[in-house]
C-alpha positions as CSV (number, residue, x, y, z in Angstrom):
1,M,118.9,117.1,132.0
2,P,115.6,119.0,132.2
3,G,113.1,118.7,129.7
4,N,113.0,115.1,128.7
5,S,109.5,114.3,130.6
6,Y,105.9,115.5,129.7
7,G,102.6,115.2,131.5
8,Q,101.6,115.2,135.3
9,L,99.6,112.1,136.4
10,F,100.3,110.3,133.0
11,R,104.0,111.3,132.8
12,I,106.5,110.1,129.9
13,T,110.2,110.4,129.9
14,T,112.1,109.4,126.7
15,F,115.7,108.3,126.5
16,G,118.3,107.6,123.9
17,E,119.9,109.1,120.7
18,S,119.6,108.4,117.1
19,H,122.7,106.6,116.5
20,G,123.0,105.0,120.2
21,P,122.2,101.3,121.0
22,A,118.6,102.3,121.8
23,I,115.8,104.4,122.3
24,G,113.1,104.2,124.7
25,V,110.4,105.6,127.2
26,V,109.3,105.1,130.8
27,I,105.7,106.1,131.7
28,D,104.7,106.9,135.3
29,G,101.0,106.8,136.0
30,V,99.7,103.9,133.9
31,P,96.3,102.6,135.6
32,P,96.6,99.0,136.8
33,G,94.5,96.4,135.0
34,L,94.8,97.9,131.4
35,S,95.3,95.0,128.8
36,L,98.5,95.7,127.0
37,T,100.9,93.6,124.7
38,E,103.8,94.5,122.5
39,A,101.7,94.0,119.4
40,D,99.3,96.8,120.7
41,I,102.2,99.2,120.6
42,Q,103.7,97.9,117.4
43,I,100.8,98.8,115.3
44,D,101.5,102.6,115.6
45,L,105.2,102.1,115.7
46,D,104.9,100.5,112.3
47,R,103.0,103.6,110.9
48,R,106.1,105.7,111.9
49,R,109.1,103.8,111.1
50,P,111.4,104.4,108.5
51,G,111.6,102.7,105.2
52,Q,107.9,102.1,104.7
53,S,107.5,103.6,101.3
54,A,109.3,105.0,98.6
55,I,108.7,108.7,99.7
56,T,110.1,108.0,103.1
57,T,113.8,107.6,104.2
58,Q,115.1,104.2,103.3
59,R,116.7,103.5,107.0
60,K,115.6,100.1,107.6
61,E,114.6,100.1,111.2
62,I,112.1,97.5,112.2
63,D,111.3,99.5,115.5
64,K,110.5,96.4,117.4
65,V,109.4,97.3,120.9
66,E,110.1,95.6,124.1
67,I,108.2,96.0,127.2
68,L,110.8,95.9,130.0
69,S,108.5,96.4,133.1
70,G,105.0,97.3,134.0
71,V,103.2,94.5,132.5
72,F,102.3,91.0,133.9
73,E,100.4,88.5,132.1
74,G,99.0,91.0,129.6
75,K,97.8,93.4,131.9
76,T,99.6,96.7,133.3
77,T,100.4,96.4,137.0
78,G,100.3,100.3,137.9
79,V,104.3,100.4,138.3
80,P,106.4,102.4,135.8
81,L,105.8,101.0,132.3
82,A,109.4,100.9,130.4
83,M,109.7,100.1,126.8
84,L,112.8,99.8,124.5
85,I,113.4,100.1,121.0
86,R,116.8,99.1,119.7
87,N,118.6,100.9,116.8
88,E,119.7,98.6,114.0
89,D,120.5,100.5,110.9
90,Q,122.8,103.6,111.7
91,R,125.4,104.6,109.3
92,S,127.3,106.9,111.4
93,K,129.9,107.4,108.8
94,D,127.4,109.2,106.6
95,Y,127.9,112.2,109.1
96,S,131.6,112.2,109.5
97,N,131.7,115.3,107.1
98,I,129.4,117.5,109.2
99,Q,131.2,116.9,112.7
100,D,132.5,120.3,112.4
101,V,130.0,122.1,110.5
102,F,126.6,123.4,111.5
103,R,123.8,122.2,109.2
104,P,121.2,124.8,108.2
105,G,117.8,124.1,109.9
106,H,119.2,121.7,112.4
107,A,120.0,122.0,116.4
108,D,123.8,121.5,115.7
109,Y,124.4,125.1,116.4
110,T,122.1,125.7,119.4
111,Y,123.2,122.4,121.0
112,Q,126.8,123.2,120.8
113,M,125.9,126.8,122.4
114,K,124.0,125.1,125.2
115,Y,126.0,122.1,126.1
116,G,129.4,122.8,124.3
117,I,129.2,119.3,122.9
118,R,126.9,117.6,120.6
119,D,126.5,114.3,118.9
120,Y,126.7,115.1,115.2
121,R,125.5,111.6,114.2
122,G,122.1,112.2,112.9
123,G,121.5,114.9,115.6
124,G,121.4,112.8,118.4
125,R,118.9,113.6,120.9
126,S,117.5,116.3,118.7
127,S,116.8,113.6,115.9
128,G,113.2,112.8,114.7
129,R,114.2,109.2,115.8
130,E,113.2,110.2,119.3
131,T,109.4,110.4,118.2
132,A,109.2,106.7,118.2
133,C,109.3,106.8,122.1
134,R,106.4,109.3,121.8
135,V,104.6,106.8,119.4
136,A,104.9,103.8,121.7
137,A,104.0,106.1,124.8
138,G,100.9,107.3,122.7
139,A,99.8,103.5,122.0
140,V,99.4,103.1,125.8
141,A,97.4,106.3,126.0
142,K,95.0,105.4,123.1
143,K,94.2,102.4,125.3
144,I,93.3,104.5,128.2
145,L,91.3,106.8,126.1
146,A,89.5,103.9,124.5
147,R,88.0,102.9,127.8
148,H,86.4,106.3,127.9
149,N,85.2,106.0,124.0
150,V,87.6,108.8,122.9
151,S,89.5,108.4,119.7
152,V,92.2,110.3,118.0
153,V,92.7,110.3,114.2
154,G,95.3,112.1,112.4
155,Y,95.9,112.5,108.6
156,T,97.9,114.7,106.1
157,L,95.8,117.8,104.9
158,A,98.3,119.4,102.8
159,V,101.7,118.8,101.2
160,A,103.6,121.7,99.3
161,G,100.2,123.7,99.0
162,I,98.2,120.7,97.8
163,Y,95.3,120.4,100.0
164,A,92.9,117.4,100.7
165,K,89.5,118.7,99.0
166,K,87.5,116.1,101.0
167,I,88.0,114.2,104.5
168,D,87.5,110.4,103.9
169,L,88.9,108.8,107.0
170,S,88.6,105.2,105.5
171,V,91.6,106.0,103.0
172,I,94.0,107.7,105.2
173,E,95.9,104.2,105.3
174,K,95.5,103.5,101.6
175,N,97.7,105.9,100.1
176,L,101.5,106.8,100.8
177,V,101.1,110.4,102.4
178,R,98.3,109.3,104.8
179,A,95.8,111.9,103.2
180,P,92.0,111.7,103.5
181,D,91.6,112.4,99.6
182,L,92.9,109.8,97.3
183,E,92.8,112.0,94.2
184,Q,94.7,114.8,96.0
185,A,97.2,112.3,97.5
186,E,98.5,111.5,94.1
187,L,99.2,115.3,93.6
188,M,101.0,115.4,97.0
189,I,103.1,112.5,96.0
190,Q,104.1,114.1,92.9
191,K,105.3,117.1,94.7
192,I,107.3,115.0,97.0
193,E,108.8,113.1,94.2
194,E,109.6,116.3,92.4
195,A,111.6,117.8,95.4
196,R,113.4,114.4,96.1
197,K,114.7,114.3,92.7
198,D,116.0,117.7,93.1
199,G,117.6,117.1,96.1
200,D,115.3,119.1,98.1
201,S,112.1,118.7,100.5
202,V,108.7,119.7,101.3
203,G,106.5,120.6,104.2
204,G,102.8,120.5,104.8
205,I,99.9,120.3,107.3
206,V,98.8,117.5,109.5
207,E,95.2,117.8,111.0
208,A,93.8,115.5,113.7
209,I,90.4,115.1,114.9
210,V,89.6,113.9,118.5
211,K,86.0,112.2,119.0
212,G,84.3,111.5,122.0
213,C,86.2,113.8,124.5
214,P,83.9,114.6,127.3
215,P,83.5,118.2,128.6
216,G,85.6,119.4,131.5
217,L,89.1,118.5,130.4
218,G,91.8,121.1,131.0
219,D,92.4,123.5,133.8
220,P,92.7,127.3,134.2
221,V,94.8,129.4,133.7
222,F,98.0,128.2,132.6
223,D,97.1,124.6,132.2
224,K,94.2,125.2,129.5
225,L,93.8,122.0,127.4
226,S,94.7,124.2,124.3
227,A,97.8,125.3,125.8
228,L,98.9,121.6,126.9
229,L,98.0,120.4,123.4
230,A,100.1,123.1,122.0
231,A,103.1,122.5,124.1
232,G,103.1,118.7,123.3
233,L,102.7,119.4,119.6
234,M,105.2,122.1,119.4
235,S,107.8,119.7,121.4
236,I,107.8,117.6,118.0
237,G,110.9,118.8,116.4
238,T,109.7,119.4,113.1
239,I,106.4,121.3,114.0
240,K,106.6,125.0,113.5
241,G,102.7,126.1,114.3
242,V,99.7,124.9,116.0
243,E,96.0,125.8,115.2
244,I,93.0,124.8,117.3
245,G,89.5,125.0,115.5
246,S,89.3,127.6,112.8
247,G,92.7,128.8,113.9
248,F,93.9,132.0,112.0
249,E,91.0,131.7,109.7
250,I,88.7,132.9,112.5
251,T,90.3,136.4,112.2
252,K,88.3,136.7,109.0
253,L,85.0,136.6,110.9
254,R,82.9,138.7,113.0
255,G,82.1,137.7,116.6
256,S,78.6,136.8,115.4
257,Q,80.0,134.4,113.0
258,A,82.6,133.0,115.0
259,N,80.7,132.3,118.2
260,D,79.3,128.8,118.4
261,I,75.8,128.8,119.4
262,F,74.6,126.2,122.0
263,Y,71.6,123.9,121.6
264,E,70.4,120.9,123.3
265,E,70.3,117.4,121.5
266,K,69.1,114.2,123.2
267,G,69.7,115.9,126.5
268,K,73.4,116.9,125.6
269,V,74.7,120.6,125.2
270,R,76.1,121.0,121.7
271,T,77.0,123.8,119.4
272,K,75.8,124.3,115.9
273,T,79.4,125.0,114.7
274,N,82.9,124.2,116.0
275,H,85.0,127.3,115.2
276,S,86.6,126.8,118.8
277,G,87.8,123.4,117.9
278,G,86.1,121.5,121.0
279,I,87.9,123.8,123.5
280,L,86.2,127.0,125.4
281,G,88.0,128.6,128.1
282,G,90.8,126.1,127.8
283,I,88.4,123.4,128.8
284,S,87.0,120.7,126.5
285,N,83.2,121.3,125.6
286,G,82.5,117.9,124.3
287,E,82.4,118.6,120.6
288,D,85.2,117.2,118.3
289,I,88.6,118.7,119.1
290,V,90.3,119.8,115.9
291,V,93.8,120.5,115.7
292,R,96.3,121.3,112.9
293,V,100.1,121.5,112.8
294,A,102.5,123.1,110.3
295,V,105.3,120.6,109.3
296,K,108.4,122.3,108.0
297,P,110.3,120.7,105.1
298,P,112.9,118.4,106.6
299,S,116.3,120.2,106.9
300,S,118.3,117.2,105.7
301,I,118.7,117.7,101.9
302,S,121.3,116.8,99.4
303,K,121.5,120.1,97.8
304,F,124.7,122.2,98.4
305,Q,124.3,124.8,101.1
306,E,126.2,127.6,102.5
307,T,126.9,127.4,106.2
308,L,129.5,128.1,109.0
309,N,132.1,125.7,110.5
310,A,132.7,125.4,114.2
311,S,135.5,128.3,113.7
312,H,132.7,130.4,111.9
313,E,134.4,130.1,108.7
314,K,132.2,130.2,105.7
315,T,131.9,126.8,104.0
316,T,129.6,124.5,102.0
317,I,127.7,121.4,103.2
318,Q,125.8,118.5,101.3
319,V,124.0,116.5,103.9
320,K,124.5,112.7,103.1
321,G,122.5,109.9,104.3
322,R,119.0,108.5,104.0
323,H,116.3,111.2,104.6
324,D,112.5,112.1,104.1
325,P,111.6,114.3,101.3
326,C,108.5,115.1,103.1
327,I,108.1,114.0,107.0
328,C,104.1,114.5,107.0
329,P,103.2,110.8,106.4
330,R,105.4,109.7,109.5
331,V,104.4,112.6,111.7
332,V,100.7,111.6,111.5
333,P,101.1,108.9,114.2
334,V,103.5,111.1,116.2
335,V,100.7,114.0,116.4
336,E,98.1,111.4,117.3
337,A,100.5,110.1,120.0
338,M,101.1,113.7,121.8
339,I,97.5,114.4,121.6
340,A,96.6,111.1,123.2
341,V,99.2,111.5,125.7
342,T,97.9,115.0,126.8
343,L,94.3,114.0,126.7
344,A,95.1,110.6,129.0
345,D,96.8,113.1,131.3
346,C,94.1,115.4,131.6
347,L,91.4,112.5,132.0
348,L,93.3,111.1,135.0
349,I,93.7,114.7,136.5
350,Q,90.1,115.3,136.1
351,K,89.2,111.9,137.8
352,S,91.5,112.8,140.7
353,V,89.7,116.1,141.5
354,L,86.1,114.7,141.3
């Protein structure tokens, strides 16, 4: 089935379903000699895993990664790198009431129309559980980026209309929502708790900053770095929009305000502002790459909702099981991963043409 792979030289292919025995990822194009252990990958998987706090799903998955191939004596060998994550805490019976009903906001109807069959247990392949595979691949990509002094850091910028008022990267992992503002984080948590108690959910905005990206990444015309980043990020099931740099806010400016003016600093070309978000003409310019994504409210809520069954008859549905009232905190490492995978691919492509 097409659509399960991403990237050109650094190419990832994910497999598995939410309630199957395991999920995993195969990566082609990992350079040989890269220091890599399961512990390196586990760090980011622990940030994404379920059950990590009171405001996330209580499904208890330890998400322990197993490296099956591509590493020997702590170093990558250059052959395909295969990683496996076993599913351990499925409750498939929680979904028995929806096997013939289309859940609002989910891919149930569209998968049924496309394939004529669907795995109703947690959404199967369309489940957010698949993103653990991306995070594992992203951890490898981050190791490649680190060789070039490139870093990616993400955080929750907003939840339910509550925005961070300051950006302090040192506090991101010190609050439940992974916000860069501890005071606003408490207000975000309150909004999430209110929705959870009401059997509902809330969305938000995740922002990521790439530091140290060299100029020259991305290709004209259809493989612009901005286009590749948007494609990778929009492939995350819960993402409904992508902004780079000033995004939609740039529409409020005049050209004289929006243009990033060049200047020289210690022999390097810099820009006085960064409305472009580090990308000009689809190619990185050396400034910080700034990306924001719109995260929808999770569709699995316990409120009764109107819907249709497989016979197109009106009915009501209550989604049972353990679900996130806000997915932003767990999306942060997924956003980082897709950005890292994209940049690692572009770095390898750039090296191959120079």
